[in-house]
mmCIF file of the N, C-alpha and C atoms, coordinates in Angstrom:
data_MODEL
# 
_entry.id   MODEL 
# 
loop_
_atom_site.group_PDB 
_atom_site.id 
_atom_site.type_symbol 
_atom_site.label_atom_id 
_atom_site.label_alt_id 
_atom_site.label_comp_id 
_atom_site.label_asym_id 
_atom_site.label_entity_id 
_atom_site.label_seq_id 
_atom_site.pdbx_PDB_ins_code 
_atom_site.Cartn_x 
_atom_site.Cartn_y 
_atom_site.Cartn_z 
_atom_site.occupancy 
_atom_site.B_iso_or_equiv 
_atom_site.pdbx_formal_charge 
_atom_site.auth_seq_id 
_atom_site.auth_comp_id 
_atom_site.auth_asym_id 
_atom_site.auth_atom_id 
_atom_site.pdbx_PDB_model_num 
ATOM 1   N N  . MET A 1 1  ? -34.508 -41.456 -15.159 1.00 0.00 ? 1  MET A N  1 
ATOM 2   C CA . MET A 1 1  ? -33.103 -41.158 -15.304 1.00 0.00 ? 1  MET A CA 1 
ATOM 3   C C  . MET A 1 1  ? -32.662 -40.195 -14.202 1.00 0.00 ? 1  MET A C  1 
ATOM 4   N N  . GLU A 1 2  ? -31.534 -40.511 -13.582 1.00 0.00 ? 2  GLU A N  1 
ATOM 5   C CA . GLU A 1 2  ? -31.037 -39.696 -12.483 1.00 0.00 ? 2  GLU A CA 1 
ATOM 6   C C  . GLU A 1 2  ? -30.432 -38.402 -13.016 1.00 0.00 ? 2  GLU A C  1 
ATOM 7   N N  . GLN A 1 3  ? -30.762 -37.300 -12.363 1.00 0.00 ? 3  GLN A N  1 
ATOM 8   C CA . GLN A 1 3  ? -30.232 -36.012 -12.790 1.00 0.00 ? 3  GLN A CA 1 
ATOM 9   C C  . GLN A 1 3  ? -28.777 -35.887 -12.339 1.00 0.00 ? 3  GLN A C  1 
ATOM 10  N N  . GLN A 1 4  ? -27.938 -35.426 -13.237 1.00 0.00 ? 4  GLN A N  1 
ATOM 11  C CA . GLN A 1 4  ? -26.530 -35.249 -12.947 1.00 0.00 ? 4  GLN A CA 1 
ATOM 12  C C  . GLN A 1 4  ? -26.335 -33.983 -12.111 1.00 0.00 ? 4  GLN A C  1 
ATOM 13  N N  . ALA A 1 5  ? -25.473 -34.084 -11.085 1.00 0.00 ? 5  ALA A N  1 
ATOM 14  C CA . ALA A 1 5  ? -25.175 -32.912 -10.259 1.00 0.00 ? 5  ALA A CA 1 
ATOM 15  C C  . ALA A 1 5  ? -24.441 -31.878 -11.104 1.00 0.00 ? 5  ALA A C  1 
ATOM 16  N N  . PRO A 1 6  ? -24.692 -30.602 -10.847 1.00 0.00 ? 6  PRO A N  1 
ATOM 17  C CA . PRO A 1 6  ? -23.972 -29.571 -11.590 1.00 0.00 ? 6  PRO A CA 1 
ATOM 18  C C  . PRO A 1 6  ? -22.476 -29.641 -11.287 1.00 0.00 ? 6  PRO A C  1 
ATOM 19  N N  . SER A 1 7  ? -21.659 -29.298 -12.259 1.00 0.00 ? 7  SER A N  1 
ATOM 20  C CA . SER A 1 7  ? -20.213 -29.245 -12.037 1.00 0.00 ? 7  SER A CA 1 
ATOM 21  C C  . SER A 1 7  ? -19.735 -27.813 -12.232 1.00 0.00 ? 7  SER A C  1 
ATOM 22  N N  . TYR A 1 8  ? -18.617 -27.491 -11.606 1.00 0.00 ? 8  TYR A N  1 
ATOM 23  C CA . TYR A 1 8  ? -18.064 -26.147 -11.750 1.00 0.00 ? 8  TYR A CA 1 
ATOM 24  C C  . TYR A 1 8  ? -17.727 -25.852 -13.207 1.00 0.00 ? 8  TYR A C  1 
ATOM 25  N N  . ALA A 1 9  ? -16.961 -26.762 -13.820 1.00 0.00 ? 9  ALA A N  1 
ATOM 26  C CA . ALA A 1 9  ? -16.481 -26.510 -15.185 1.00 0.00 ? 9  ALA A CA 1 
ATOM 27  C C  . ALA A 1 9  ? -17.631 -26.390 -16.190 1.00 0.00 ? 9  ALA A C  1 
ATOM 28  N N  . ARG A 1 10 ? -18.605 -27.254 -16.091 1.00 0.00 ? 10 ARG A N  1 
ATOM 29  C CA . ARG A 1 10 ? -19.689 -27.299 -17.075 1.00 0.00 ? 10 ARG A CA 1 
ATOM 30  C C  . ARG A 1 10 ? -20.788 -26.276 -16.791 1.00 0.00 ? 10 ARG A C  1 
ATOM 31  N N  . ASP A 1 11 ? -21.153 -26.104 -15.536 1.00 0.00 ? 11 ASP A N  1 
ATOM 32  C CA . ASP A 1 11 ? -22.357 -25.340 -15.195 1.00 0.00 ? 11 ASP A CA 1 
ATOM 33  C C  . ASP A 1 11 ? -22.120 -24.024 -14.450 1.00 0.00 ? 11 ASP A C  1 
ATOM 34  N N  . ILE A 1 12 ? -21.153 -24.003 -13.558 1.00 0.00 ? 12 ILE A N  1 
ATOM 35  C CA . ILE A 1 12 ? -20.998 -22.848 -12.675 1.00 0.00 ? 12 ILE A CA 1 
ATOM 36  C C  . ILE A 1 12 ? -20.068 -21.783 -13.250 1.00 0.00 ? 12 ILE A C  1 
ATOM 37  N N  . ARG A 1 13 ? -18.904 -22.182 -13.715 1.00 0.00 ? 13 ARG A N  1 
ATOM 38  C CA . ARG A 1 13 ? -17.951 -21.196 -14.261 1.00 0.00 ? 13 ARG A CA 1 
ATOM 39  C C  . ARG A 1 13 ? -18.580 -20.340 -15.353 1.00 0.00 ? 13 ARG A C  1 
ATOM 40  N N  . PRO A 1 14 ? -19.377 -20.914 -16.272 1.00 0.00 ? 14 PRO A N  1 
ATOM 41  C CA . PRO A 1 14 ? -19.983 -20.065 -17.313 1.00 0.00 ? 14 PRO A CA 1 
ATOM 42  C C  . PRO A 1 14 ? -20.972 -19.013 -16.798 1.00 0.00 ? 14 PRO A C  1 
ATOM 43  N N  . LEU A 1 15 ? -21.424 -19.143 -15.562 1.00 0.00 ? 15 LEU A N  1 
ATOM 44  C CA . LEU A 1 15 ? -22.338 -18.150 -14.995 1.00 0.00 ? 15 LEU A CA 1 
ATOM 45  C C  . LEU A 1 15 ? -21.644 -16.819 -14.728 1.00 0.00 ? 15 LEU A C  1 
ATOM 46  N N  . PHE A 1 16 ? -20.334 -16.865 -14.521 1.00 0.00 ? 16 PHE A N  1 
ATOM 47  C CA . PHE A 1 16 ? -19.583 -15.671 -14.161 1.00 0.00 ? 16 PHE A CA 1 
ATOM 48  C C  . PHE A 1 16 ? -18.969 -15.035 -15.401 1.00 0.00 ? 16 PHE A C  1 
ATOM 49  N N  . ARG A 1 17 ? -19.427 -13.819 -15.713 1.00 0.00 ? 17 ARG A N  1 
ATOM 50  C CA . ARG A 1 17 ? -18.901 -13.080 -16.854 1.00 0.00 ? 17 ARG A CA 1 
ATOM 51  C C  . ARG A 1 17 ? -17.564 -12.441 -16.476 1.00 0.00 ? 17 ARG A C  1 
ATOM 52  N N  . GLU A 1 18 ? -16.816 -12.019 -17.487 1.00 0.00 ? 18 GLU A N  1 
ATOM 53  C CA . GLU A 1 18 ? -15.523 -11.383 -17.215 1.00 0.00 ? 18 GLU A CA 1 
ATOM 54  C C  . GLU A 1 18 ? -15.689 -10.158 -16.314 1.00 0.00 ? 18 GLU A C  1 
ATOM 55  N N  . LYS A 1 19 ? -16.764 -9.382  -16.514 1.00 0.00 ? 19 LYS A N  1 
ATOM 56  C CA . LYS A 1 19 ? -16.947 -8.205  -15.656 1.00 0.00 ? 19 LYS A CA 1 
ATOM 57  C C  . LYS A 1 19 ? -17.290 -8.596  -14.221 1.00 0.00 ? 19 LYS A C  1 
ATOM 58  N N  . ASP A 1 20 ? -17.935 -9.751  -14.023 1.00 0.00 ? 20 ASP A N  1 
ATOM 59  C CA . ASP A 1 20 ? -18.192 -10.236 -12.659 1.00 0.00 ? 20 ASP A CA 1 
ATOM 60  C C  . ASP A 1 20 ? -16.873 -10.620 -11.992 1.00 0.00 ? 20 ASP A C  1 
ATOM 61  N N  . ILE A 1 21 ? -16.040 -11.322 -12.749 1.00 0.00 ? 21 ILE A N  1 
ATOM 62  C CA . ILE A 1 21 ? -14.740 -11.757 -12.230 1.00 0.00 ? 21 ILE A CA 1 
ATOM 63  C C  . ILE A 1 21 ? -13.905 -10.548 -11.835 1.00 0.00 ? 21 ILE A C  1 
ATOM 64  N N  . SER A 1 22 ? -13.890 -9.551  -12.694 1.00 0.00 ? 22 SER A N  1 
ATOM 65  C CA . SER A 1 22 ? -13.116 -8.344  -12.436 1.00 0.00 ? 22 SER A CA 1 
ATOM 66  C C  . SER A 1 22 ? -13.665 -7.574  -11.232 1.00 0.00 ? 22 SER A C  1 
ATOM 67  N N  . SER A 1 23 ? -14.968 -7.389  -11.172 1.00 0.00 ? 23 SER A N  1 
ATOM 68  C CA . SER A 1 23 ? -15.548 -6.568  -10.100 1.00 0.00 ? 23 SER A CA 1 
ATOM 69  C C  . SER A 1 23 ? -15.456 -7.239  -8.731  1.00 0.00 ? 23 SER A C  1 
ATOM 70  N N  . MET A 1 24 ? -15.386 -8.571  -8.685  1.00 0.00 ? 24 MET A N  1 
ATOM 71  C CA . MET A 1 24 ? -15.328 -9.277  -7.409  1.00 0.00 ? 24 MET A CA 1 
ATOM 72  C C  . MET A 1 24 ? -13.910 -9.711  -7.032  1.00 0.00 ? 24 MET A C  1 
ATOM 73  N N  . SER A 1 25 ? -12.916 -9.306  -7.824  1.00 0.00 ? 25 SER A N  1 
ATOM 74  C CA . SER A 1 25 ? -11.550 -9.815  -7.634  1.00 0.00 ? 25 SER A CA 1 
ATOM 75  C C  . SER A 1 25 ? -10.945 -9.499  -6.269  1.00 0.00 ? 25 SER A C  1 
ATOM 76  N N  . LYS A 1 26 ? -11.395 -8.426  -5.629  1.00 0.00 ? 26 LYS A N  1 
ATOM 77  C CA . LYS A 1 26 ? -10.871 -8.114  -4.290  1.00 0.00 ? 26 LYS A CA 1 
ATOM 78  C C  . LYS A 1 26 ? -11.421 -9.073  -3.229  1.00 0.00 ? 26 LYS A C  1 
ATOM 79  N N  . ALA A 1 27 ? -12.595 -9.627  -3.471  1.00 0.00 ? 27 ALA A N  1 
ATOM 80  C CA . ALA A 1 27 ? -13.227 -10.537 -2.511  1.00 0.00 ? 27 ALA A CA 1 
ATOM 81  C C  . ALA A 1 27 ? -12.864 -12.001 -2.771  1.00 0.00 ? 27 ALA A C  1 
ATOM 82  N N  . PHE A 1 28 ? -12.969 -12.425 -4.033  1.00 0.00 ? 28 PHE A N  1 
ATOM 83  C CA . PHE A 1 28 ? -12.638 -13.797 -4.408  1.00 0.00 ? 28 PHE A CA 1 
ATOM 84  C C  . PHE A 1 28 ? -12.456 -13.894 -5.914  1.00 0.00 ? 28 PHE A C  1 
ATOM 85  N N  . ASP A 1 29 ? -11.786 -14.960 -6.342  1.00 0.00 ? 29 ASP A N  1 
ATOM 86  C CA . ASP A 1 29 ? -11.506 -15.171 -7.756  1.00 0.00 ? 29 ASP A CA 1 
ATOM 87  C C  . ASP A 1 29 ? -12.575 -16.102 -8.335  1.00 0.00 ? 29 ASP A C  1 
ATOM 88  N N  . LEU A 1 30 ? -13.543 -15.504 -9.026  1.00 0.00 ? 30 LEU A N  1 
ATOM 89  C CA . LEU A 1 30 ? -14.645 -16.290 -9.578  1.00 0.00 ? 30 LEU A CA 1 
ATOM 90  C C  . LEU A 1 30 ? -14.220 -17.186 -10.734 1.00 0.00 ? 30 LEU A C  1 
ATOM 91  N N  . ALA A 1 31 ? -13.017 -16.999 -11.247 1.00 0.00 ? 31 ALA A N  1 
ATOM 92  C CA . ALA A 1 31 ? -12.501 -17.859 -12.319 1.00 0.00 ? 31 ALA A CA 1 
ATOM 93  C C  . ALA A 1 31 ? -11.756 -19.066 -11.764 1.00 0.00 ? 31 ALA A C  1 
ATOM 94  N N  . SER A 1 32 ? -11.630 -19.154 -10.458 1.00 0.00 ? 32 SER A N  1 
ATOM 95  C CA . SER A 1 32 ? -10.888 -20.238 -9.815  1.00 0.00 ? 32 SER A CA 1 
ATOM 96  C C  . SER A 1 32 ? -11.835 -21.187 -9.094  1.00 0.00 ? 32 SER A C  1 
ATOM 97  N N  . TYR A 1 33 ? -11.838 -22.451 -9.507  1.00 0.00 ? 33 TYR A N  1 
ATOM 98  C CA . TYR A 1 33 ? -12.677 -23.442 -8.828  1.00 0.00 ? 33 TYR A CA 1 
ATOM 99  C C  . TYR A 1 33 ? -12.383 -23.463 -7.331  1.00 0.00 ? 33 TYR A C  1 
ATOM 100 N N  . ASP A 1 34 ? -11.095 -23.501 -6.968  1.00 0.00 ? 34 ASP A N  1 
ATOM 101 C CA . ASP A 1 34 ? -10.740 -23.596 -5.547  1.00 0.00 ? 34 ASP A CA 1 
ATOM 102 C C  . ASP A 1 34 ? -11.263 -22.403 -4.749  1.00 0.00 ? 34 ASP A C  1 
ATOM 103 N N  . ASP A 1 35 ? -11.176 -21.215 -5.321  1.00 0.00 ? 35 ASP A N  1 
ATOM 104 C CA . ASP A 1 35 ? -11.635 -20.024 -4.616  1.00 0.00 ? 35 ASP A CA 1 
ATOM 105 C C  . ASP A 1 35 ? -13.161 -19.974 -4.540  1.00 0.00 ? 35 ASP A C  1 
ATOM 106 N N  . VAL A 1 36 ? -13.832 -20.330 -5.625  1.00 0.00 ? 36 VAL A N  1 
ATOM 107 C CA . VAL A 1 36 ? -15.300 -20.349 -5.600  1.00 0.00 ? 36 VAL A CA 1 
ATOM 108 C C  . VAL A 1 36 ? -15.784 -21.404 -4.603  1.00 0.00 ? 36 VAL A C  1 
ATOM 109 N N  . ARG A 1 37 ? -15.146 -22.576 -4.600  1.00 0.00 ? 37 ARG A N  1 
ATOM 110 C CA . ARG A 1 37 ? -15.527 -23.623 -3.643  1.00 0.00 ? 37 ARG A CA 1 
ATOM 111 C C  . ARG A 1 37 ? -15.299 -23.142 -2.208  1.00 0.00 ? 37 ARG A C  1 
ATOM 112 N N  . ALA A 1 38 ? -14.155 -22.494 -1.962  1.00 0.00 ? 38 ALA A N  1 
ATOM 113 C CA . ALA A 1 38 ? -13.832 -22.026 -0.606  1.00 0.00 ? 38 ALA A CA 1 
ATOM 114 C C  . ALA A 1 38 ? -14.808 -20.963 -0.112  1.00 0.00 ? 38 ALA A C  1 
ATOM 115 N N  . HIS A 1 39 ? -15.378 -20.190 -1.026  1.00 0.00 ? 39 HIS A N  1 
ATOM 116 C CA . HIS A 1 39 ? -16.295 -19.098 -0.660  1.00 0.00 ? 39 HIS A CA 1 
ATOM 117 C C  . HIS A 1 39 ? -17.724 -19.356 -1.133  1.00 0.00 ? 39 HIS A C  1 
ATOM 118 N N  . ALA A 1 40 ? -18.058 -20.603 -1.397  1.00 0.00 ? 40 ALA A N  1 
ATOM 119 C CA . ALA A 1 40 ? -19.354 -20.930 -1.992  1.00 0.00 ? 40 ALA A CA 1 
ATOM 120 C C  . ALA A 1 40 ? -20.538 -20.408 -1.177  1.00 0.00 ? 40 ALA A C  1 
ATOM 121 N N  . SER A 1 41 ? -20.492 -20.537 0.138   1.00 0.00 ? 41 SER A N  1 
ATOM 122 C CA . SER A 1 41 ? -21.638 -20.083 0.936   1.00 0.00 ? 41 SER A CA 1 
ATOM 123 C C  . SER A 1 41 ? -21.783 -18.565 0.880   1.00 0.00 ? 41 SER A C  1 
ATOM 124 N N  . GLN A 1 42 ? -20.665 -17.839 0.879   1.00 0.00 ? 42 GLN A N  1 
ATOM 125 C CA . GLN A 1 42 ? -20.725 -16.371 0.771   1.00 0.00 ? 42 GLN A CA 1 
ATOM 126 C C  . GLN A 1 42 ? -21.257 -15.958 -0.598  1.00 0.00 ? 42 GLN A C  1 
ATOM 127 N N  . ILE A 1 43 ? -20.785 -16.624 -1.636  1.00 0.00 ? 43 ILE A N  1 
ATOM 128 C CA . ILE A 1 43 ? -21.246 -16.308 -2.986  1.00 0.00 ? 43 ILE A CA 1 
ATOM 129 C C  . ILE A 1 43 ? -22.729 -16.627 -3.115  1.00 0.00 ? 43 ILE A C  1 
ATOM 130 N N  . LEU A 1 44 ? -23.158 -17.762 -2.591  1.00 0.00 ? 44 LEU A N  1 
ATOM 131 C CA . LEU A 1 44 ? -24.572 -18.133 -2.646  1.00 0.00 ? 44 LEU A CA 1 
ATOM 132 C C  . LEU A 1 44 ? -25.430 -17.086 -1.937  1.00 0.00 ? 44 LEU A C  1 
ATOM 133 N N  . THR A 1 45 ? -25.007 -16.647 -0.779  1.00 0.00 ? 45 THR A N  1 
ATOM 134 C CA . THR A 1 45 ? -25.760 -15.613 -0.051  1.00 0.00 ? 45 THR A CA 1 
ATOM 135 C C  . THR A 1 45 ? -25.904 -14.360 -0.907  1.00 0.00 ? 45 THR A C  1 
ATOM 136 N N  . ARG A 1 46 ? -24.822 -13.969 -1.550  1.00 0.00 ? 46 ARG A N  1 
ATOM 137 C CA . ARG A 1 46 ? -24.840 -12.731 -2.342  1.00 0.00 ? 46 ARG A CA 1 
ATOM 138 C C  . ARG A 1 46 ? -25.670 -12.861 -3.612  1.00 0.00 ? 46 ARG A C  1 
ATOM 139 N N  . VAL A 1 47 ? -25.584 -13.994 -4.304  1.00 0.00 ? 47 VAL A N  1 
ATOM 140 C CA . VAL A 1 47 ? -26.410 -14.126 -5.512  1.00 0.00 ? 47 VAL A CA 1 
ATOM 141 C C  . VAL A 1 47 ? -27.877 -14.315 -5.136  1.00 0.00 ? 47 VAL A C  1 
ATOM 142 N N  . ALA A 1 48 ? -28.138 -14.953 -3.989  1.00 0.00 ? 48 ALA A N  1 
ATOM 143 C CA . ALA A 1 48 ? -29.526 -15.158 -3.552  1.00 0.00 ? 48 ALA A CA 1 
ATOM 144 C C  . ALA A 1 48 ? -30.176 -13.852 -3.101  1.00 0.00 ? 48 ALA A C  1 
ATOM 145 N N  . ASN A 1 49 ? -29.403 -12.960 -2.467  1.00 0.00 ? 49 ASN A N  1 
ATOM 146 C CA . ASN A 1 49 ? -30.011 -11.704 -2.003  1.00 0.00 ? 49 ASN A CA 1 
ATOM 147 C C  . ASN A 1 49 ? -29.914 -10.588 -3.046  1.00 0.00 ? 49 ASN A C  1 
ATOM 148 N N  . GLY A 1 50 ? -29.285 -10.898 -4.202  1.00 0.00 ? 50 GLY A N  1 
ATOM 149 C CA . GLY A 1 50 ? -29.240 -9.933  -5.294  1.00 0.00 ? 50 GLY A CA 1 
ATOM 150 C C  . GLY A 1 50 ? -28.112 -8.923  -5.231  1.00 0.00 ? 50 GLY A C  1 
ATOM 151 N N  . SER A 1 51 ? -27.221 -9.036  -4.230  1.00 0.00 ? 51 SER A N  1 
ATOM 152 C CA . SER A 1 51 ? -26.118 -8.074  -4.133  1.00 0.00 ? 51 SER A CA 1 
ATOM 153 C C  . SER A 1 51 ? -24.953 -8.436  -5.062  1.00 0.00 ? 51 SER A C  1 
ATOM 154 N N  . MET A 1 52 ? -25.069 -9.541  -5.736  1.00 0.00 ? 52 MET A N  1 
ATOM 155 C CA . MET A 1 52 ? -24.076 -9.972  -6.710  1.00 0.00 ? 52 MET A CA 1 
ATOM 156 C C  . MET A 1 52 ? -24.829 -10.645 -7.840  1.00 0.00 ? 52 MET A C  1 
ATOM 157 N N  . PRO A 1 53 ? -24.508 -10.427 -9.077  1.00 0.00 ? 53 PRO A N  1 
ATOM 158 C CA . PRO A 1 53 ? -23.461 -9.533  -9.576  1.00 0.00 ? 53 PRO A CA 1 
ATOM 159 C C  . PRO A 1 53 ? -23.834 -8.068  -9.405  1.00 0.00 ? 53 PRO A C  1 
ATOM 160 N N  . CYS A 1 54 ? -22.864 -7.232  -9.706  1.00 0.00 ? 54 CYS A N  1 
ATOM 161 C CA . CYS A 1 54 ? -22.993 -5.807  -9.389  1.00 0.00 ? 54 CYS A CA 1 
ATOM 162 C C  . CYS A 1 54 ? -24.030 -5.081  -10.249 1.00 0.00 ? 54 CYS A C  1 
ATOM 163 N N  . ASP A 1 55 ? -24.395 -5.635  -11.402 1.00 0.00 ? 55 ASP A N  1 
ATOM 164 C CA . ASP A 1 55 ? -25.310 -4.910  -12.288 1.00 0.00 ? 55 ASP A CA 1 
ATOM 165 C C  . ASP A 1 55 ? -26.742 -5.452  -12.278 1.00 0.00 ? 55 ASP A C  1 
ATOM 166 N N  . GLY A 1 56 ? -27.082 -6.239  -11.278 1.00 0.00 ? 56 GLY A N  1 
ATOM 167 C CA . GLY A 1 56 ? -28.446 -6.725  -11.152 1.00 0.00 ? 56 GLY A CA 1 
ATOM 168 C C  . GLY A 1 56 ? -28.482 -8.186  -10.751 1.00 0.00 ? 56 GLY A C  1 
ATOM 169 N N  . PRO A 1 57 ? -29.543 -8.593  -10.090 1.00 0.00 ? 57 PRO A N  1 
ATOM 170 C CA . PRO A 1 57 ? -29.611 -9.965  -9.584  1.00 0.00 ? 57 PRO A CA 1 
ATOM 171 C C  . PRO A 1 57 ? -29.727 -11.007 -10.691 1.00 0.00 ? 57 PRO A C  1 
ATOM 172 N N  . TRP A 1 58 ? -29.267 -12.195 -10.367 1.00 0.00 ? 58 TRP A N  1 
ATOM 173 C CA . TRP A 1 58 ? -29.428 -13.344 -11.258 1.00 0.00 ? 58 TRP A CA 1 
ATOM 174 C C  . TRP A 1 58 ? -30.892 -13.760 -11.306 1.00 0.00 ? 58 TRP A C  1 
ATOM 175 N N  . PRO A 1 59 ? -31.323 -14.332 -12.424 1.00 0.00 ? 59 PRO A N  1 
ATOM 176 C CA . PRO A 1 59 ? -32.638 -14.978 -12.445 1.00 0.00 ? 59 PRO A CA 1 
ATOM 177 C C  . PRO A 1 59 ? -32.653 -16.130 -11.434 1.00 0.00 ? 59 PRO A C  1 
ATOM 178 N N  . GLN A 1 60 ? -33.816 -16.442 -10.924 1.00 0.00 ? 60 GLN A N  1 
ATOM 179 C CA . GLN A 1 60 ? -33.939 -17.470 -9.897  1.00 0.00 ? 60 GLN A CA 1 
ATOM 180 C C  . GLN A 1 60 ? -33.347 -18.813 -10.339 1.00 0.00 ? 60 GLN A C  1 
ATOM 181 N N  . GLY A 1 61 ? -33.462 -19.155 -11.607 1.00 0.00 ? 61 GLY A N  1 
ATOM 182 C CA . GLY A 1 61 ? -32.917 -20.418 -12.098 1.00 0.00 ? 61 GLY A CA 1 
ATOM 183 C C  . GLY A 1 61 ? -31.416 -20.522 -11.916 1.00 0.00 ? 61 GLY A C  1 
ATOM 184 N N  . ARG A 1 62 ? -30.701 -19.410 -12.116 1.00 0.00 ? 62 ARG A N  1 
ATOM 185 C CA . ARG A 1 62 ? -29.246 -19.407 -11.909 1.00 0.00 ? 62 ARG A CA 1 
ATOM 186 C C  . ARG A 1 62 ? -28.910 -19.558 -10.429 1.00 0.00 ? 62 ARG A C  1 
ATOM 187 N N  . VAL A 1 63 ? -29.672 -18.876 -9.577  1.00 0.00 ? 63 VAL A N  1 
ATOM 188 C CA . VAL A 1 63 ? -29.451 -19.000 -8.129  1.00 0.00 ? 63 VAL A CA 1 
ATOM 189 C C  . VAL A 1 63 ? -29.653 -20.457 -7.713  1.00 0.00 ? 63 VAL A C  1 
ATOM 190 N N  . GLU A 1 64 ? -30.711 -21.080 -8.205  1.00 0.00 ? 64 GLU A N  1 
ATOM 191 C CA . GLU A 1 64 ? -30.991 -22.476 -7.841  1.00 0.00 ? 64 GLU A CA 1 
ATOM 192 C C  . GLU A 1 64 ? -29.928 -23.427 -8.389  1.00 0.00 ? 64 GLU A C  1 
ATOM 193 N N  . LEU A 1 65 ? -29.394 -23.140 -9.577  1.00 0.00 ? 65 LEU A N  1 
ATOM 194 C CA . LEU A 1 65 ? -28.306 -23.946 -10.121 1.00 0.00 ? 65 LEU A CA 1 
ATOM 195 C C  . LEU A 1 65 ? -27.085 -23.856 -9.211  1.00 0.00 ? 65 LEU A C  1 
ATOM 196 N N  . PHE A 1 66 ? -26.740 -22.641 -8.787  1.00 0.00 ? 66 PHE A N  1 
ATOM 197 C CA . PHE A 1 66 ? -25.598 -22.471 -7.887  1.00 0.00 ? 66 PHE A CA 1 
ATOM 198 C C  . PHE A 1 66 ? -25.868 -23.165 -6.554  1.00 0.00 ? 66 PHE A C  1 
ATOM 199 N N  . ARG A 1 67 ? -27.078 -23.021 -6.022  1.00 0.00 ? 67 ARG A N  1 
ATOM 200 C CA . ARG A 1 67 ? -27.449 -23.667 -4.757  1.00 0.00 ? 67 ARG A CA 1 
ATOM 201 C C  . ARG A 1 67 ? -27.340 -25.192 -4.889  1.00 0.00 ? 67 ARG A C  1 
ATOM 202 N N  . GLY A 1 68 ? -27.783 -25.729 -6.018  1.00 0.00 ? 68 GLY A N  1 
ATOM 203 C CA . GLY A 1 68 ? -27.687 -27.171 -6.252  1.00 0.00 ? 68 GLY A CA 1 
ATOM 204 C C  . GLY A 1 68 ? -26.243 -27.645 -6.286  1.00 0.00 ? 68 GLY A C  1 
ATOM 205 N N  . TRP A 1 69 ? -25.369 -26.821 -6.868  1.00 0.00 ? 69 TRP A N  1 
ATOM 206 C CA . TRP A 1 69 ? -23.947 -27.146 -6.911  1.00 0.00 ? 69 TRP A CA 1 
ATOM 207 C C  . TRP A 1 69 ? -23.371 -27.173 -5.494  1.00 0.00 ? 69 TRP A C  1 
ATOM 208 N N  . VAL A 1 70 ? -23.707 -26.176 -4.695  1.00 0.00 ? 70 VAL A N  1 
ATOM 209 C CA . VAL A 1 70 ? -23.233 -26.132 -3.310  1.00 0.00 ? 70 VAL A CA 1 
ATOM 210 C C  . VAL A 1 70 ? -23.774 -27.334 -2.532  1.00 0.00 ? 70 VAL A C  1 
ATOM 211 N N  . ASP A 1 71 ? -25.078 -27.617 -2.686  1.00 0.00 ? 71 ASP A N  1 
ATOM 212 C CA . ASP A 1 71 ? -25.695 -28.735 -1.975  1.00 0.00 ? 71 ASP A CA 1 
ATOM 213 C C  . ASP A 1 71 ? -25.095 -30.087 -2.379  1.00 0.00 ? 71 ASP A C  1 
ATOM 214 N N  . ALA A 1 72 ? -24.579 -30.169 -3.611  1.00 0.00 ? 72 ALA A N  1 
ATOM 215 C CA . ALA A 1 72 ? -23.972 -31.408 -4.107  1.00 0.00 ? 72 ALA A CA 1 
ATOM 216 C C  . ALA A 1 72 ? -22.515 -31.558 -3.657  1.00 0.00 ? 72 ALA A C  1 
ATOM 217 N N  . GLY A 1 73 ? -22.013 -30.578 -2.911  1.00 0.00 ? 73 GLY A N  1 
ATOM 218 C CA . GLY A 1 73 ? -20.648 -30.660 -2.423  1.00 0.00 ? 73 GLY A CA 1 
ATOM 219 C C  . GLY A 1 73 ? -19.634 -29.960 -3.308  1.00 0.00 ? 73 GLY A C  1 
ATOM 220 N N  . CYS A 1 74 ? -20.092 -29.085 -4.189  1.00 0.00 ? 74 CYS A N  1 
ATOM 221 C CA . CYS A 1 74 ? -19.229 -28.276 -5.056  1.00 0.00 ? 74 CYS A CA 1 
ATOM 222 C C  . CYS A 1 74 ? -18.342 -29.118 -5.975  1.00 0.00 ? 74 CYS A C  1 
ATOM 223 N N  . PRO A 1 75 ? -18.933 -30.033 -6.747  1.00 0.00 ? 75 PRO A N  1 
ATOM 224 C CA . PRO A 1 75 ? -18.101 -30.855 -7.636  1.00 0.00 ? 75 PRO A CA 1 
ATOM 225 C C  . PRO A 1 75 ? -17.391 -30.046 -8.701  1.00 0.00 ? 75 PRO A C  1 
ATOM 226 N N  . ALA A 1 76 ? -16.172 -30.476 -9.008  1.00 0.00 ? 76 ALA A N  1 
ATOM 227 C CA . ALA A 1 76 ? -15.374 -29.799 -10.021 1.00 0.00 ? 76 ALA A CA 1 
ATOM 228 C C  . ALA A 1 76 ? -16.011 -29.979 -11.369 1.00 0.00 ? 76 ALA A C  1 
# 
């Protein structure tokens, strides 16, 4: 069975907590698909190097989920 590509609505948006959205609001709107898609490479760099979210790095599985979404072309 073919694995379904991650989608923003189903897989990516739930990764961002309200405090993440608030703390990153000056840089980008994590609650907006268009803004997350437009800044996907910057966000990926930050979650991969642990500088985002502000209270500690994501587990590797979340980073890989986000990377898979970016690699799939950032589907809605």
